Backbone atoms as SQL, in Angstrom:
CREATE TABLE atoms (id INTEGER PRIMARY KEY, chain TEXT, resi INTEGER, resn TEXT, atom TEXT, x REAL, y REAL, z REAL);
INSERT INTO atoms VALUES
  (1, 'A', 1, 'MET', 'N', 0.895, -1.136, -0.012),
  (2, 'A', 1, 'MET', 'CA', -0.039, 0.005, -0.070),
  (3, 'A', 1, 'MET', 'C', 0.825, 1.113, 0.087),
  (4, 'A', 2, 'LYS', 'N', 0.743, 2.160, -0.950),
  (5, 'A', 2, 'LYS', 'CA', 1.441, 3.318, -1.063),
  (6, 'A', 2, 'LYS', 'C', 0.842, 4.380, -0.110),
  (7, 'A', 3, 'GLU', 'N', 1.921, 5.210, 0.469),
  (8, 'A', 3, 'GLU', 'CA', 1.271, 6.386, 1.217),
  (9, 'A', 3, 'GLU', 'C', 1.003, 7.474, 0.383),
  (10, 'A', 4, 'THR', 'N', 0.269, 8.181, 1.038),
  (11, 'A', 4, 'THR', 'CA', -0.285, 9.431, 0.284),
  (12, 'A', 4, 'THR', 'C', 0.828, 10.468, 0.192),
  (13, 'A', 5, 'SER', 'N', 0.693, 11.255, -0.596),
  (14, 'A', 5, 'SER', 'CA', 1.801, 12.284, -0.894),
  (15, 'A', 5, 'SER', 'C', 1.744, 13.412, 0.220),
  (16, 'A', 6, 'GLU', 'N', 0.576, 13.740, 0.713),
  (17, 'A', 6, 'GLU', 'CA', 0.513, 14.611, 1.822),
  (18, 'A', 6, 'GLU', 'C', 1.119, 14.075, 3.071),
  (19, 'A', 7, 'LYS', 'N', 1.614, 15.001, 3.954),
  (20, 'A', 7, 'LYS', 'CA', 2.304, 14.620, 5.154),
  (21, 'A', 7, 'LYS', 'C', 1.293, 14.076, 6.157),
  (22, 'A', 8, 'GLN', 'N', 1.633, 12.948, 6.811),
  (23, 'A', 8, 'GLN', 'CA', 0.795, 12.257, 7.727),
  (24, 'A', 8, 'GLN', 'C', 0.898, 13.062, 9.161),
  (25, 'A', 9, 'GLU', 'N', -0.111, 13.209, 9.860),
  (26, 'A', 9, 'GLU', 'CA', -0.106, 13.796, 11.105),
  (27, 'A', 9, 'GLU', 'C', 0.592, 12.962, 12.072),
  (28, 'A', 10, 'GLU', 'N', 1.238, 13.421, 12.993),
  (29, 'A', 10, 'GLU', 'CA', 1.914, 12.702, 14.074),
  (30, 'A', 10, 'GLU', 'C', 0.878, 12.138, 14.796),
  (31, 'A', 11, 'PHE', 'N', 1.181, 10.852, 15.200),
  (32, 'A', 11, 'PHE', 'CA', 0.433, 9.910, 16.140),
  (33, 'A', 11, 'PHE', 'C', 0.421, 10.568, 17.631),
  (34, 'A', 12, 'ASP', 'N', -0.738, 10.854, 18.029),
  (35, 'A', 12, 'ASP', 'CA', -0.922, 11.263, 19.441),
  (36, 'A', 12, 'ASP', 'C', -1.841, 10.313, 20.224),
  (37, 'A', 13, 'PRO', 'N', -1.186, 9.426, 21.193),
  (38, 'A', 13, 'PRO', 'CA', -1.975, 8.491, 21.864),
  (39, 'A', 13, 'PRO', 'C', -2.972, 9.172, 22.838),
  (40, 'A', 14, 'GLU', 'N', -2.682, 10.424, 23.213),
  (41, 'A', 14, 'GLU', 'CA', -3.760, 11.075, 24.161),
  (42, 'A', 14, 'GLU', 'C', -5.109, 11.305, 23.516),
  (43, 'A', 15, 'THR', 'N', -5.083, 11.566, 22.277),
  (44, 'A', 15, 'THR', 'CA', -6.261, 11.913, 21.562),
  (45, 'A', 15, 'THR', 'C', -6.930, 10.898, 20.697),
  (46, 'A', 16, 'TYR', 'N', -5.939, 9.809, 20.398),
  (47, 'A', 16, 'TYR', 'CA', -6.381, 8.790, 19.556),
  (48, 'A', 16, 'TYR', 'C', -7.450, 7.962, 20.023),
  (49, 'A', 17, 'THR', 'N', -8.448, 7.748, 19.102),
  (50, 'A', 17, 'THR', 'CA', -9.611, 6.980, 19.337),
  (51, 'A', 17, 'THR', 'C', -9.936, 5.789, 18.302),
  (52, 'A', 18, 'ASN', 'N', -10.126, 4.496, 18.700),
  (53, 'A', 18, 'ASN', 'CA', -10.234, 3.491, 17.768),
  (54, 'A', 18, 'ASN', 'C', -11.658, 3.505, 17.358),
  (55, 'A', 19, 'PRO', 'N', -12.079, 3.515, 16.241),
  (56, 'A', 19, 'PRO', 'CA', -13.387, 3.456, 15.698),
  (57, 'A', 19, 'PRO', 'C', -14.207, 2.282, 15.969),
  (58, 'A', 20, 'ILE', 'N', -13.561, 1.089, 15.880),
  (59, 'A', 20, 'ILE', 'CA', -14.147, -0.143, 16.281),
  (60, 'A', 20, 'ILE', 'C', -14.431, -0.296, 17.588),
  (61, 'A', 21, 'LEU', 'N', -13.456, 0.102, 18.570),
  (62, 'A', 21, 'LEU', 'CA', -13.791, 0.066, 19.994),
  (63, 'A', 21, 'LEU', 'C', -14.944, 1.023, 20.242),
  (64, 'A', 22, 'GLU', 'N', -14.882, 2.123, 19.715),
  (65, 'A', 22, 'GLU', 'CA', -16.145, 3.119, 19.960),
  (66, 'A', 22, 'GLU', 'C', -17.397, 2.524, 19.623),
  (67, 'A', 23, 'GLU', 'N', -17.387, 1.699, 18.594),
  (68, 'A', 23, 'GLU', 'CA', -18.643, 1.070, 18.195),
  (69, 'A', 23, 'GLU', 'C', -18.990, 0.002, 19.152),
  (70, 'A', 24, 'CYS', 'N', -17.976, -0.853, 19.456),
  (71, 'A', 24, 'CYS', 'CA', -18.194, -1.787, 20.711),
  (72, 'A', 24, 'CYS', 'C', -18.766, -1.138, 21.908),
  (73, 'A', 25, 'TYR', 'N', -18.222, 0.049, 22.307),
  (74, 'A', 25, 'TYR', 'CA', -18.786, 0.738, 23.620),
  (75, 'A', 25, 'TYR', 'C', -20.112, 1.230, 23.342),
  (76, 'A', 26, 'ARG', 'N', -20.521, 1.736, 22.195),
  (77, 'A', 26, 'ARG', 'CA', -21.738, 2.035, 21.845),
  (78, 'A', 26, 'ARG', 'C', -22.895, 0.973, 21.891),
  (79, 'A', 27, 'ILE', 'N', -22.459, -0.122, 21.346),
  (80, 'A', 27, 'ILE', 'CA', -23.365, -1.404, 21.437),
  (81, 'A', 27, 'ILE', 'C', -23.578, -1.804, 22.947),
  (82, 'A', 28, 'LYS', 'N', -22.452, -2.097, 23.706),
  (83, 'A', 28, 'LYS', 'CA', -22.492, -2.330, 24.969),
  (84, 'A', 28, 'LYS', 'C', -23.427, -1.527, 25.776),
  (85, 'A', 29, 'ALA', 'N', -23.180, -0.180, 25.568),
  (86, 'A', 29, 'ALA', 'CA', -24.201, 0.770, 26.309),
  (87, 'A', 29, 'ALA', 'C', -25.671, 0.584, 25.888),
  (88, 'A', 30, 'GLU', 'N', -25.936, 0.380, 24.577),
  (89, 'A', 30, 'GLU', 'CA', -27.293, 0.188, 24.223),
  (90, 'A', 30, 'GLU', 'C', -27.913, -1.159, 24.941),
  (91, 'A', 31, 'ILE', 'N', -27.047, -2.246, 25.081),
  (92, 'A', 31, 'ILE', 'CA', -27.475, -3.528, 25.498),
  (93, 'A', 31, 'ILE', 'C', -27.697, -3.287, 27.068),
  (94, 'A', 32, 'SER', 'N', -26.823, -2.699, 27.644),
  (95, 'A', 32, 'SER', 'CA', -26.742, -2.425, 29.141),
  (96, 'A', 32, 'SER', 'C', -28.078, -1.525, 29.498),
  (97, 'A', 33, 'ALA', 'N', -28.560, -0.470, 28.642),
  (98, 'A', 33, 'ALA', 'CA', -29.704, 0.142, 28.842),
  (99, 'A', 33, 'ALA', 'C', -30.882, -0.511, 28.821),
  (100, 'A', 34, 'GLN', 'N', -31.035, -1.514, 27.875),
  (101, 'A', 34, 'GLN', 'CA', -32.078, -2.245, 27.369),
  (102, 'A', 34, 'GLN', 'C', -32.386, -3.422, 28.461),
  (103, 'A', 35, 'PHE', 'N', -31.205, -4.069, 29.065),
  (104, 'A', 35, 'PHE', 'CA', -31.426, -5.206, 29.907),
  (105, 'A', 35, 'PHE', 'C', -30.727, -5.015, 31.244),
  (106, 'A', 36, 'ARG', 'N', -31.309, -5.276, 32.374),
  (107, 'A', 36, 'ARG', 'CA', -30.695, -5.035, 33.728),
  (108, 'A', 36, 'ARG', 'C', -29.684, -6.042, 33.963),
  (109, 'A', 37, 'THR', 'N', -29.768, -7.401, 33.641),
  (110, 'A', 37, 'THR', 'CA', -28.775, -8.184, 34.046),
  (111, 'A', 37, 'THR', 'C', -28.476, -9.123, 32.909),
  (112, 'A', 38, 'VAL', 'N', -27.314, -9.911, 32.852),
  (113, 'A', 38, 'VAL', 'CA', -26.888, -10.651, 31.969),
  (114, 'A', 38, 'VAL', 'C', -28.068, -11.703, 31.629),
  (115, 'A', 39, 'GLU', 'N', -28.730, -12.331, 32.770),
  (116, 'A', 39, 'GLU', 'CA', -29.768, -13.233, 32.635),
  (117, 'A', 39, 'GLU', 'C', -30.867, -12.878, 31.684),
  (118, 'A', 40, 'GLU', 'N', -31.197, -11.678, 31.750),
  (119, 'A', 40, 'GLU', 'CA', -32.439, -11.131, 31.040),
  (120, 'A', 40, 'GLU', 'C', -31.842, -11.050, 29.533),
  (121, 'A', 41, 'TYR', 'N', -30.556, -10.736, 29.368),
  (122, 'A', 41, 'TYR', 'CA', -30.114, -10.651, 28.074),
  (123, 'A', 41, 'TYR', 'C', -30.001, -12.111, 27.344),
  (124, 'A', 42, 'VAL', 'N', -29.675, -13.034, 28.100),
  (125, 'A', 42, 'VAL', 'CA', -29.564, -14.395, 27.729),
  (126, 'A', 42, 'VAL', 'C', -30.911, -14.871, 27.419),
  (127, 'A', 43, 'LEU', 'N', -32.002, -14.661, 28.185),
  (128, 'A', 43, 'LEU', 'CA', -33.268, -15.047, 27.930),
  (129, 'A', 43, 'LEU', 'C', -33.799, -14.546, 26.641),
  (130, 'A', 44, 'TYR', 'N', -33.519, -13.229, 26.438),
  (131, 'A', 44, 'TYR', 'CA', -33.930, -12.530, 25.299),
  (132, 'A', 44, 'TYR', 'C', -33.218, -13.135, 24.005),
  (133, 'A', 45, 'LEU', 'N', -31.991, -13.610, 24.054),
  (134, 'A', 45, 'LEU', 'CA', -31.368, -14.058, 22.920),
  (135, 'A', 45, 'LEU', 'C', -31.835, -15.655, 22.676),
  (136, 'A', 46, 'ARG', 'N', -32.317, -16.222, 23.744),
  (137, 'A', 46, 'ARG', 'CA', -32.897, -17.653, 23.598),
  (138, 'A', 46, 'ARG', 'C', -34.312, -17.510, 22.893),
  (139, 'A', 47, 'ALA', 'N', -35.053, -16.568, 23.406),
  (140, 'A', 47, 'ALA', 'CA', -36.380, -16.379, 22.894),
  (141, 'A', 47, 'ALA', 'C', -36.170, -15.875, 21.216),
  (142, 'A', 48, 'LYS', 'N', -35.246, -15.155, 20.999),
  (143, 'A', 48, 'LYS', 'CA', -34.960, -14.739, 19.589),
  (144, 'A', 48, 'LYS', 'C', -34.643, -15.855, 18.829),
  (145, 'A', 49, 'GLU', 'N', -33.787, -16.805, 19.399),
  (146, 'A', 49, 'GLU', 'CA', -33.456, -18.063, 18.731),
  (147, 'A', 49, 'GLU', 'C', -34.489, -18.908, 18.333),
  (148, 'A', 50, 'GLU', 'N', -35.503, -19.086, 19.264),
  (149, 'A', 50, 'GLU', 'CA', -36.571, -19.961, 19.196),
  (150, 'A', 50, 'GLU', 'C', -37.536, -19.343, 18.197),
  (151, 'A', 51, 'GLU', 'N', -37.737, -18.027, 17.966),
  (152, 'A', 51, 'GLU', 'CA', -38.497, -17.353, 17.087),
  (153, 'A', 51, 'GLU', 'C', -37.897, -17.700, 15.786),
  (154, 'A', 52, 'ASP', 'N', -36.635, -17.630, 15.629),
  (155, 'A', 52, 'ASP', 'CA', -35.954, -17.661, 14.314),
  (156, 'A', 52, 'ASP', 'C', -36.051, -19.192, 13.897),
  (157, 'A', 53, 'LYS', 'N', -35.961, -20.111, 14.779),
  (158, 'A', 53, 'LYS', 'CA', -36.132, -21.548, 14.373),
  (159, 'A', 53, 'LYS', 'C', -37.576, -21.863, 13.898),
  (160, 'A', 54, 'ARG', 'N', -38.559, -21.240, 14.559),
  (161, 'A', 54, 'ARG', 'CA', -40.026, -21.322, 14.099),
  (162, 'A', 54, 'ARG', 'C', -40.171, -20.711, 12.585),
  (163, 'A', 55, 'ASN', 'N', -39.325, -19.755, 12.362),
  (164, 'A', 55, 'ASN', 'CA', -39.230, -19.092, 11.028),
  (165, 'A', 55, 'ASN', 'C', -38.479, -19.825, 10.050),
  (166, 'A', 56, 'GLY', 'N', -37.933, -20.876, 10.306),
  (167, 'A', 56, 'GLY', 'CA', -37.202, -21.672, 9.470),
  (168, 'A', 56, 'GLY', 'C', -35.644, -21.386, 9.454),
  (169, 'A', 57, 'ILE', 'N', -35.145, -20.642, 10.250),
  (170, 'A', 57, 'ILE', 'CA', -33.628, -20.486, 10.248),
  (171, 'A', 57, 'ILE', 'C', -32.919, -21.520, 11.097),
  (172, 'A', 58, 'LYS', 'N', -31.910, -22.146, 10.667),
  (173, 'A', 58, 'LYS', 'CA', -31.443, -23.247, 11.329),
  (174, 'A', 58, 'LYS', 'C', -29.975, -22.797, 11.852),
  (175, 'A', 59, 'TYR', 'N', -29.898, -23.387, 13.151),
  (176, 'A', 59, 'TYR', 'CA', -28.715, -22.989, 14.106),
  (177, 'A', 59, 'TYR', 'C', -27.944, -24.393, 14.094),
  (178, 'A', 60, 'VAL', 'N', -26.503, -24.237, 13.948),
  (179, 'A', 60, 'VAL', 'CA', -25.787, -25.361, 14.208),
  (180, 'A', 60, 'VAL', 'C', -24.999, -25.041, 15.671),
  (181, 'A', 61, 'SER', 'N', -25.145, -26.097, 16.605),
  (182, 'A', 61, 'SER', 'CA', -24.513, -25.945, 17.766),
  (183, 'A', 61, 'SER', 'C', -22.970, -26.204, 17.517),
  (184, 'A', 62, 'TYR', 'N', -22.075, -25.147, 18.169),
  (185, 'A', 62, 'TYR', 'CA', -20.661, -25.435, 18.124),
  (186, 'A', 62, 'TYR', 'C', -20.211, -26.272, 19.139),
  (187, 'A', 63, 'PHE', 'N', -21.050, -26.687, 20.096),
  (188, 'A', 63, 'PHE', 'CA', -20.727, -27.529, 21.217),
  (189, 'A', 63, 'PHE', 'C', -20.978, -28.940, 21.023),
  (190, 'A', 64, 'ASP', 'N', -21.673, -29.169, 19.984),
  (191, 'A', 64, 'ASP', 'CA', -22.216, -30.726, 19.559),
  (192, 'A', 64, 'ASP', 'C', -21.171, -31.130, 18.541),
  (193, 'A', 65, 'PRO', 'N', -20.166, -31.949, 18.634),
  (194, 'A', 65, 'PRO', 'CA', -19.350, -32.296, 17.538),
  (195, 'A', 65, 'PRO', 'C', -20.021, -33.246, 16.398),
  (196, 'A', 66, 'SER', 'N', -21.059, -33.842, 17.002),
  (197, 'A', 66, 'SER', 'CA', -21.647, -34.713, 15.911),
  (198, 'A', 66, 'SER', 'C', -22.521, -34.004, 14.877),
  (199, 'A', 67, 'LYS', 'N', -22.562, -32.782, 14.989),
  (200, 'A', 67, 'LYS', 'CA', -23.303, -31.668, 13.877),
  (201, 'A', 67, 'LYS', 'C', -22.305, -31.149, 13.067),
  (202, 'A', 68, 'HIS', 'N', -21.016, -31.430, 13.244),
  (203, 'A', 68, 'HIS', 'CA', -19.961, -30.839, 12.367),
  (204, 'A', 68, 'HIS', 'C', -19.550, -31.813, 11.380),
  (205, 'A', 69, 'LYS', 'N', -19.180, -31.304, 10.180),
  (206, 'A', 69, 'LYS', 'CA', -18.622, -31.948, 9.168),
  (207, 'A', 69, 'LYS', 'C', -17.216, -32.310, 9.367),
  (208, 'A', 70, 'THR', 'N', -16.559, -33.433, 9.282),
  (209, 'A', 70, 'THR', 'CA', -15.086, -33.668, 9.249),
  (210, 'A', 70, 'THR', 'C', -14.529, -33.266, 8.029),
  (211, 'A', 71, 'GLN', 'N', -13.263, -32.961, 8.090),
  (212, 'A', 71, 'GLN', 'CA', -12.549, -32.598, 6.846),
  (213, 'A', 71, 'GLN', 'C', -12.828, -33.455, 5.665),
  (214, 'A', 72, 'GLU', 'N', -12.828, -34.830, 5.820),
  (215, 'A', 72, 'GLU', 'CA', -13.164, -35.755, 4.719),
  (216, 'A', 72, 'GLU', 'C', -14.731, -35.599, 4.235),
  (217, 'A', 73, 'GLU', 'N', -15.667, -35.263, 5.051),
  (218, 'A', 73, 'GLU', 'CA', -16.883, -35.041, 4.461),
  (219, 'A', 73, 'GLU', 'C', -16.931, -33.643, 3.813),
  (220, 'A', 74, 'SER', 'N', -16.394, -32.645, 4.261),
  (221, 'A', 74, 'SER', 'CA', -16.189, -31.329, 3.524),
  (222, 'A', 74, 'SER', 'C', -15.570, -31.417, 2.091),
  (223, 'A', 75, 'GLU', 'N', -14.815, -32.268, 1.883),
  (224, 'A', 75, 'GLU', 'CA', -14.027, -32.540, 0.757),
  (225, 'A', 75, 'GLU', 'C', -14.813, -33.239, -0.210),
  (226, 'A', 76, 'SER', 'N', -15.599, -34.312, 0.186),
  (227, 'A', 76, 'SER', 'CA', -16.512, -34.993, -0.594),
  (228, 'A', 76, 'SER', 'C', -17.661, -34.218, -1.112),
  (229, 'A', 77, 'ASP', 'N', -17.984, -33.221, -0.328),
  (230, 'A', 77, 'ASP', 'CA', -19.097, -32.399, -0.812),
  (231, 'A', 77, 'ASP', 'C', -18.885, -31.580, -2.069),
  (232, 'A', 78, 'VAL', 'N', -17.550, -31.274, -2.239),
  (233, 'A', 78, 'VAL', 'CA', -17.109, -30.358, -3.340),
  (234, 'A', 78, 'VAL', 'C', -17.217, -31.022, -4.511);
């Protein structure tokens, strides 16, 4: 990647803000404002998952190895 021809500003750690972290903090604040406890949030997510399942969206459990394809199965699908 080539640098631009104009002079780059000096990095100032005191004023630098990471836009990705700022977005994460914003999302965290929204979730905290909507739910009082982690348990409330988990119940909301489970209800949302059940609703999605009723609407035909399929979920794969990452904790159940029997639902994962092995390397050999993946290669045979191609």
